[in-house]
N, C-alpha and C positions, 0 to 999 in steps of 0.2 A: 173088631172090624165091622160087625153088623150095625153098630150105632153110627159109625162113620158112613157106611153105605146108605143107611136110612136117611141121614141128614143130607147126604149128597143128592139123593133122589128128590128130597123136598126142595132143596135150593135150585136144582136144575129145573124142576117143574115151575117154580116161581119165577126164575130168570126167563124161561121161555114164555110164560104167561105175559110178561112185560114185552117181550119181543113180538108176541102175537098182536098185542093191542097198540103198541106205539106206531107202527106204520098205518094202522087204521085211523089214527088221529091225523096222520099226514094226508090220507085220502080226503078227510073232511077239510083240512086246510087248503088243499088244492081246489076244493069246490066252493070255497068262500067267495061270495060275489064281491066285486070291487066296491070299495067304500064301506064295507062291514068291518070296520077296524075293531070294534068291541068283541065281535065273535072271533076274529083272527087272533087278537091278543089273548083271549081266554083259551083258545086251542093251543097257542104257543106256550102259555103257562102250564097247561096240563101236560103237554109233551115234554117240557123241560123237567117237570117234577117226576114224570114217569121214567124218563131216561136216567135221572139220578138214582131213583129207587131201584130200577132194573140193574144198573151198574153195581149198586150195593149188594144185590142178590147174586150177581155173577161171581163176585170175588169169593165168597165161601163155597160156591158150587165148584169153582176151579181149584181152590185150595184142597177141598175134600177129595176131589177127583185125583189130584196129584198124590195125596196121602194114600188113596186106594191103590193107585198105580205103583207107587214105591213099596207099599206094603205087600203087594202080590208079586213083586219082582219085575224090574224093567225088562229084563231079557226074556221073561216067560211069555210075554204077549205074542200071539201069533198074528196072522194076517188081519183078522177081524179087529184086533186092538190097534194096529197101525191105521186101518181105515177109520176106526172110531176117533182116533186122535186127529186125523185129517178133518173129520166132521167138526170136532171141537174147534180147530183152527178156523174153519169156515164160519162157525157160529160167532166166534170172537170178531172175525172180519165183518160179519153182518151187523153185529152190535156197533162196531166202529162206523160202519156205513150209515147206520141210523143217526149217530151223533153228527156226522158230516152233513147229512141231509137236513137235520134240525138247524144246524148253523146256517145253511143256505136258505132254509125257509124263514128263519128270523131276519135275514138280510134281504128277503124277497128276491133272491137270485136263483131260486129253483125254477126250472122250466119244465118240470115233469108234470104230466097230467094226472088226474085222479085215476085213470085206467092204469097208468104205469105204476102208481103206488099200490093199486089193488094186486097187480102181479108181483110186485116186490114183497107184498105182505104174505105171499104164499111160501116164500123161501124157508122161514123157520119151521113151518109144518113139515116140509120135506126133510130138513135137517134132523128134526126130532124123531121122525119115523125111521129114518136111516140109522140113527144112533141106537134107538131102542131095538130094532131088528138085529143090528150087529151084536149088541150086548147079550140079548136073550137067545138068539138062534145060533150065533157064532158060526156063520156059514163057511168060513175058511180060516 
């Protein structure tokens, strides 16, 4: 089980690294001056590749997390585990929101400012901090 846990941590860290950087590309896209199509296309290409790679990292993170959860017993988790699972669902939702935002940015239908994307970019940090605290401290 320690091998599963170790690889789960590696894939979660890698998944979140992508979630940290992808919205930063969105900030840059929101700041592209009108008429800079080459810069816009380059950033869209980078965002698309990062989203695909981040999705590929999320899959083993979630599978290994499920393996750990089943291995330790579904019913044995207390309040901290339920809260952590809620954080995982929020992270999956955030990942999906990143995909939706990229689709809108590709269609040039996003009306969000670079400031909005800067705030949006802070969400995965809060999710990761909350998940780590719940797993390590087990406050309830």
